Every structure is written in C-alpha cells, then in structure tokens.
C-alpha positions in Angstrom: -2.7 -10.2 23.0 -0.8 -7.0 22.1 2.6 -8.6 22.1 1.5 -11.2 19.5 -0.1 -8.5 17.3 2.7 -6.0 17.4 4.7 -7.5 14.5 1.6 -7.5 12.3 0.8 -3.9 13.3 4.3 -2.8 12.6 4.1 -4.5 9.1 0.9 -2.7 8.4 2.2 0.6 9.6 5.4 0.2 7.4 3.1 -0.4 4.4 1.0 2.6 5.1 3.6 5.2 5.8 7.3 5.8 5.3 7.4 8.4 8.1 7.9 6.8 11.5 5.8 3.6 11.4 7.0 3.0 15.0 5.2 6.2 16.1 2.0 5.0 14.4 2.1 1.7 16.2 2.8 3.5 19.5 -0.2 5.7 18.9 -2.3 2.7 18.2 -1.3 0.9 21.3 -1.8 4.0 23.4 -5.4 4.4 22.0 -6.0 0.7 22.6 -4.8 0.9 26.2 -7.2 3.8 26.8 -10.2 2.0 25.2 -9.4 -1.5 26.4 -12.6 -1.6 28.5 -14.6 -1.3 25.3 -13.2 -4.6 23.9 -16.0 -7.2 24.5 -14.2 -10.2 23.0 -10.5 -10.8 23.4 -10.5 -13.0 20.3 -11.4 -9.9 18.3 -8.3 -8.1 19.6 -6.0 -8.3 16.6 -8.7 -7.0 14.2 -9.6 -4.3 16.8 -5.9 -3.2 17.0 -5.6 -3.1 13.2 -8.7 -0.9 13.0 -7.3 1.4 15.6 -4.0 1.6 13.7 -5.8 2.5 10.5 -7.8 5.1 12.3 -4.6 6.6 13.8 -3.1 6.6 10.3 -6.3 8.2 8.9 -6.2 10.9 11.6 -2.5 11.6 10.7 -3.5 11.7 7.0 -6.3 14.2 7.7 -3.9 16.6 9.4 -1.5 16.4 6.4 -4.3 16.8 3.9 -5.5 20.0 5.3 -3.2 21.7 2.9 -4.3 21.1 -0.7 -1.8 19.1 -2.8 -2.7 18.2 -6.3 -1.6 14.8 -7.6 -1.1 15.0 -11.4 -2.6 12.1 -13.3 -0.2 12.7 -16.2 0.0 9.8 -18.6 -0.8 7.2 -15.9 -4.2 6.3 -17.4 -2.6 5.7 -20.8 0.2 3.6 -19.3 -0.2 -0.2 -19.6 2.4 -2.4 -18.0 1.2 -5.3 -20.2 1.7 -3.3 -23.4 5.0 -1.8 -22.2 6.5 -5.2 -21.4 5.4 -6.6 -24.8 6.9 -3.6 -26.6 10.2 -3.3 -24.6 10.7 -7.0 -24.2 13.1 -6.9 -21.3 13.3 -10.7 -21.2 13.7 -11.7 -24.8 13.8 -15.4 -24.3 10.9 -15.6 -21.9 7.7 -17.5 -22.4 6.3 -16.0 -19.2 7.3 -12.3 -19.7 5.0 -10.9 -17.0 5.9 -13.4 -14.4 9.6 -12.9 -15.0 9.1 -9.2 -14.7 7.3 -9.6 -11.3 9.9 -12.2 -10.1 12.6 -9.5 -10.5 11.1 -7.7 -7.5 12.0 -8.5 -3.9 9.9 -7.6 -0.8 11.9 -4.4 -0.2 11.6 -3.4 -3.9 7.8 -3.7 -3.7 7.8 -1.7 -0.4 9.9 1.0 -2.1 7.5 1.1 -5.0 4.5 1.4 -2.7 6.2 4.3 -0.8 6.6 6.2 -4.1 2.8 6.3 -4.4 0.9 9.2 -3.0 -0.7 8.3 0.3 -4.2 8.7 -1.1 -3.5 5.8 -3.4 -1.2 3.8 -1.2 -3.5 3.4 1.7 -6.4 1.8 -0.2 -4.0 -0.5 -2.1 -2.4 -1.7 1.1 -5.7 -2.2 2.9 -7.2 -4.1 -0.1 -4.4 -6.2 -1.5 -2.1 -6.8 1.4 -4.5 -6.7 4.4 -7.5 -8.1 2.6 -10.2 -5.6 3.6 -13.2 -5.4 1.4 -13.8 -2.1 -0.5 -16.7 -1.3 1.7 -14.6 -1.8 4.8 -11.9 0.4 3.3 -14.4 3.1 2.7 -15.5 2.9 6.3 -12.0 2.8 7.7 -10.8 5.8 5.6 -14.1 7.6 6.0 -14.4 8.0 2.3 -17.4 7.4 -0.1 -17.3 4.0 -1.8 -17.0 5.6 -5.2 -13.9 7.6 -4.0 -12.3 4.4 -2.7 -13.0 2.6 -6.0 -11.5 5.4 -8.0 -8.4 5.5 -5.7 -8.0 1.8 -6.1 -8.2 2.0 -9.9 -5.8 5.0 -10.1 -3.6 3.5 -7.5 -3.2 0.2 -9.5 -2.3 2.2 -12.6 0.2 4.4 -10.7 1.6 1.3 -9.1 2.2 -0.4 -12.5 3.9 2.8 -13.7 6.1 3.0 -10.6 7.0 -0.7 -10.9 8.2 -0.1 -14.5 10.1 3.1 -13.6 11.6 1.5 -10.5 12.8 -1.5 -12.4 14.5 0.7 -15.0 16.1 3.0 -12.4 17.3 0.2 -10.1 18.6 -2.0 -12.9 16.2 -4.9 -12.2 15.5 -5.4 -15.8 19.2 -5.7 -16.7 19.6 -8.3 -13.9 16.6 -10.2 -14.9 17.4 -10.2 -18.6 20.6 -12.2 -17.9 18.8 -15.2 -16.4 
C-alpha cells in the first residue's frame, strides 16, 4: 500500500512546502507505521496517508507560526488578473487572451508561483484545487475555523493571480508567449 502511495504523497508534500518535502513524507510514513494498527480498511490507506501527511505538515506549520509574522495584504485585493491582461495586452493578436496567458506556464512555473505564496495561503489552495478536498475538510485538516479557511482561499487566489503576473513578467514568459 505505502509504496504505491509514496509518489502521490511526495507530490502533495512538494506542493505544500519548499523546505524538505522528503522529510515531510518520511515523517508521514513513520507516523503511519506507528499507527498502522488503527487502520481498519486497507482500501482507505491512501486517503489515510494523505491525512497523516497533512497533519504532519500542519504540526510543522504550527511550530513555525509560533513567531508572529505579518503578511501584508498590499494592493492584492485591488489587483485583477483579468483587468491587467486586458490593459497590458501581452498577446495582441489573441482571441483567447486568458487561455494564452495560462498556457505560457509549465508545471514547474506553477509550482514556483505556489512556493512564492505564504504558507497560510498556499496550503488551503493546494488542498482545495490540487488535492480536491472540500472546504470543510480543509478546515478540519488545518484545524482552522471554516470562515478562516474561506478567507485564506479568497486571499490566496488573489495573491496567486498577482504572483502569476509578477512571475510571468520576471521570467520572460510574456515575451515568449507574445511571439507565438
């Protein structure tokens, strides 16, 4: 069961953290080994392992969050990717401007953008949009009130849009895509 789930666990760990995802998977497997007797149904094993990994991540996050770090909201709430693309027009001959913009990003580009986000926004986004957890499940997994998770998802999406735009400008993706 564990050997089949390890690539999925590692992929989830890489999306959640940029600091030693291997250690996070190792911690998950160690916890799973210790608690294996509690697993009633082997078919539930992959979901059980993912939950253990998220809990290990959450525990690591709690340790880091004991020191207060303010995350500035800046002009993120005013930023609109849709409006910026329409105003900047990086693909002047495109009828599908937004799709062309998104197609300029590869998997590693999206990962790099995700890792630029503060963890408090990255974790809910990864769990919701990549892993497919419901908002209520995310609130339980992260041990946060539902309203907090909803706010983190909203702000996280806005920050992700902003970081996408900044990353595209910094890495030259717009210049590459404009020449299509």
